[in-house]
C-alpha positions as CSV (number, residue, x, y, z in Angstrom):
1,M,69.6,-69.8,107.4
2,N,70.7,-67.9,110.9
3,R,70.9,-64.5,111.9
4,L,74.2,-62.5,112.8
5,Q,74.1,-62.2,116.4
6,K,75.4,-58.7,117.2
7,H,77.9,-58.2,120.7
8,P,75.9,-55.5,122.6
9,S,78.8,-53.1,122.7
10,P,79.5,-49.3,122.4
11,P,81.7,-49.0,118.7
12,L,85.2,-49.7,119.2
13,W,86.4,-47.0,116.5
14,L,84.0,-44.3,118.1
15,L,85.8,-44.7,121.7
16,A,89.4,-44.4,120.4
17,A,88.2,-41.3,118.5
18,V,86.5,-39.7,121.3
19,H,90.2,-40.7,123.5
20,L,92.6,-39.2,120.5
21,V,90.3,-35.9,119.9
22,L,90.4,-35.4,123.6
23,F,94.3,-35.5,124.1
24,A,94.3,-33.9,121.0
25,A,92.2,-31.3,122.6
26,G,94.4,-30.8,125.7
27,L,97.6,-30.4,123.4
28,G,95.9,-27.7,121.5
29,G,94.2,-26.2,124.2
30,S,97.3,-25.9,126.5
31,A,99.4,-24.5,123.9
32,A,97.0,-22.2,122.8
33,L,97.1,-20.7,126.6
34,A,100.7,-21.1,126.9
35,H,100.7,-18.4,123.7
36,G,103.1,-21.4,122.1
37,A,105.4,-21.5,125.2
38,V,107.1,-25.0,125.5
39,F,105.7,-27.4,128.0
40,P,108.9,-28.1,130.0
41,S,110.6,-31.8,129.9
42,P,110.7,-33.4,133.1
43,F,114.6,-33.2,132.9
44,D,114.8,-30.0,133.3
45,A,113.9,-28.8,136.7
46,G,115.2,-25.3,136.2
47,A,112.3,-24.7,133.7
48,A,109.8,-26.2,135.5
49,S,108.8,-24.1,138.0
50,A,108.8,-21.1,135.7
51,Y,106.6,-22.6,133.1
52,F,103.7,-23.9,135.6
53,G,103.6,-20.3,137.6
54,A,103.3,-18.8,134.3
55,H,101.2,-20.6,132.6
56,A,98.6,-22.3,135.6
57,D,95.5,-22.1,132.8
58,A,97.1,-24.0,130.3
59,V,98.3,-26.9,132.7
60,R,94.7,-27.1,134.2
61,V,93.1,-27.5,131.1
62,A,95.9,-30.3,129.8
63,G,95.2,-32.2,132.7
64,F,92.0,-32.3,132.6
65,F,91.7,-33.3,128.8
66,L,94.4,-36.0,129.5
67,A,92.4,-37.3,132.5
68,G,88.9,-37.2,130.3
69,S,90.6,-39.2,128.0
70,A,91.2,-42.0,130.2
71,V,87.8,-42.9,130.2
72,P,87.3,-43.6,126.4
73,L,90.5,-45.7,126.5
74,G,89.2,-47.7,129.5
75,L,85.7,-48.4,128.1
76,F,87.4,-49.7,124.9
77,A,89.8,-52.2,126.8
78,A,86.2,-53.5,128.7
79,T,84.9,-53.5,125.1
80,A,87.6,-55.2,123.4
81,A,87.8,-57.9,125.8
82,S,84.3,-58.4,126.3
83,R,84.0,-58.7,122.0
84,L,87.1,-61.3,122.0
85,T,85.5,-63.1,124.6
86,F,82.2,-63.3,122.6
87,F,84.0,-64.3,119.4
88,G,85.2,-67.1,121.6
89,A,89.0,-66.2,122.2
90,E,89.1,-68.1,125.7
91,V,92.7,-67.1,126.6
92,A,94.9,-65.3,128.7
93,G,95.8,-62.7,126.3
94,V,91.9,-61.6,126.6
95,T,92.7,-61.2,130.5
96,I,95.9,-59.8,130.0
97,A,94.6,-57.3,127.5
98,L,92.0,-56.0,130.0
99,F,94.4,-55.8,132.7
100,G,96.9,-53.5,130.4
101,G,94.0,-51.3,129.3
102,I,92.7,-50.7,132.4
103,A,95.8,-50.0,134.0
104,A,96.7,-47.4,130.8
105,S,93.7,-45.7,131.6
106,L,94.3,-44.8,135.6
107,M,97.8,-44.3,134.6
108,L,96.5,-41.6,132.0
109,L,94.3,-40.4,134.8
110,S,96.7,-40.3,137.6
111,S,98.7,-38.1,135.2
112,G,95.9,-35.6,134.4
113,L,94.7,-35.0,138.1
114,C,98.5,-34.8,139.0
115,M,99.0,-32.0,135.8
116,W,95.7,-30.7,137.4
117,G,97.6,-30.1,141.0
118,L,100.8,-28.3,138.9
119,G,98.3,-25.7,137.9
120,Q,97.1,-24.8,141.4
121,L,100.4,-24.5,143.0
122,G,101.1,-21.0,141.6
123,A,104.1,-18.6,141.4
124,E,104.4,-18.7,145.0
125,A,105.2,-23.0,145.1
126,V,107.6,-24.3,146.7
127,P,109.9,-25.9,144.2
128,Q,110.5,-29.4,145.6
129,A,106.6,-29.9,145.3
130,V,106.3,-28.8,141.5
131,R,109.2,-31.1,141.0
132,A,107.3,-33.9,142.8
133,L,104.4,-33.2,140.9
134,H,106.0,-33.1,137.5
135,L,107.9,-36.4,137.8
136,L,104.9,-37.9,138.9
137,A,102.9,-37.0,136.2
138,F,105.6,-38.1,133.8
139,A,106.2,-41.5,135.4
140,T,102.3,-42.2,135.0
141,G,101.8,-40.6,131.4
142,G,104.9,-41.7,130.0
143,P,106.6,-44.8,131.0
144,G,103.9,-45.9,133.1
145,F,101.0,-45.7,130.6
146,S,103.2,-47.2,127.8
147,M,104.0,-50.2,129.8
148,M,100.1,-51.2,130.1
149,F,99.1,-49.7,126.8
150,G,101.7,-51.8,125.6
151,L,99.9,-54.8,127.7
152,L,96.6,-53.9,125.8
153,V,97.9,-54.1,122.5
154,L,99.9,-57.2,122.7
155,G,96.9,-59.0,124.5
156,V,94.4,-58.1,121.9
157,S,96.8,-58.3,119.1
158,L,97.4,-62.2,119.9
159,A,94.0,-63.4,121.1
160,G,92.1,-61.8,118.0
161,V,94.4,-62.9,115.3
162,L,95.6,-66.7,116.5
163,A,92.6,-67.4,119.4
164,V,89.6,-66.6,117.0
165,S,89.1,-68.5,114.1
166,G,87.3,-67.8,110.3
167,S,86.5,-64.4,109.2
168,R,86.3,-63.2,112.7
169,R,89.7,-62.9,112.8
170,L,92.1,-59.6,112.9
171,P,94.4,-58.9,110.1
172,R,97.5,-60.5,110.3
173,W,99.3,-57.1,109.6
174,L,97.4,-55.9,112.7
175,L,99.3,-58.5,114.4
176,W,102.2,-57.4,113.3
177,F,102.0,-54.0,113.9
178,G,100.8,-54.8,117.4
179,L,103.8,-57.0,118.1
180,V,105.8,-54.3,116.9
181,L,104.3,-51.3,118.8
182,G,103.6,-53.9,122.0
183,V,108.0,-54.6,122.2
184,V,108.7,-50.7,121.7
185,A,105.9,-50.6,125.0
186,E,107.7,-52.5,127.0
187,L,110.9,-51.6,126.3
188,S,110.1,-47.9,127.1
189,S,109.9,-48.7,130.4
190,L,113.9,-48.2,130.1
191,S,112.9,-44.3,130.3
192,L,112.9,-45.0,134.3
193,L,116.6,-45.7,134.3
194,S,118.1,-43.6,131.2
195,N,116.8,-40.3,129.9
196,T,118.0,-41.3,126.7
197,A,115.1,-44.0,125.9
198,A,112.3,-41.4,126.6
199,F,112.2,-40.7,122.9
200,L,110.6,-44.7,122.9
201,L,107.3,-42.8,124.6
202,P,105.9,-41.1,121.4
203,L,106.4,-43.7,119.4
204,V,104.1,-45.6,121.3
205,R,101.9,-42.9,122.3
206,F,100.8,-41.8,118.5
207,P,101.2,-45.0,116.7
208,G,98.8,-46.0,119.5
209,F,96.2,-44.0,118.2
210,V,96.7,-45.5,114.9
211,W,96.4,-49.2,116.5
212,L,93.3,-48.2,118.2
213,I,91.6,-47.3,115.4
214,A,92.4,-49.5,113.2
215,V,91.1,-52.4,115.5
216,G,88.4,-50.1,115.9
217,V,87.4,-50.5,112.1
218,T,88.4,-54.2,111.7
219,M,87.0,-56.1,114.4
220,P,84.0,-57.8,113.8
221,T,81.0,-57.0,115.7
222,A,78.8,-59.7,114.7
223,R,78.9,-63.6,114.8
224,V,76.6,-66.6,113.6
225,P,74.9,-67.7,116.5
226,R,76.4,-71.2,118.4
227,K,74.2,-74.0,117.5
228,P,73.1,-76.1,121.0
229,E,75.2,-79.1,122.3
230,A,73.4,-82.2,121.9
């Protein structure tokens, strides 16, 4: 009787959980240091300079944890792509997922570093500099992240369900969840053209945490060793 061969990799659910915890720590820590003051919208230029000048510590903390959350996300993408290949999913979706996941991680890192920069400018900063960094932090951490994250979701969902056979497949409900989430993620790019489309961004971010953990829990970790070819 063949012994199961385990894929040598960190637990996907743990990487997803660390990503979520770091992101939540940034939100919670920033809100606490800002004493409940609302983070300004990128579409409200007037409120941005006052907020960043008065709550520099909160902005730096938010940037630190956002940048930190990029690391487990990138590791998740690399591990998921490697595991799909381990189970025989030799399709373009694996590479697409890896590209999307690494790019989404870099977008989060860029957004976090821009926010850290906003926290360094101080109350005397030139408003144009504050505005530019604020918009860049939004563009990378908002639509930029969502578009790339959508590729990770679509790639893993399709490769995990359609290209991997038998009991190694991801659940069918996760396929449909991923397809819907991935489409919404790509549609969120419209927020670069119209402010009204920005409501799609949280519909990607928060269900995205659920998807990451669900994939981490349901994706198998071991297989029956392949028989050597004659």
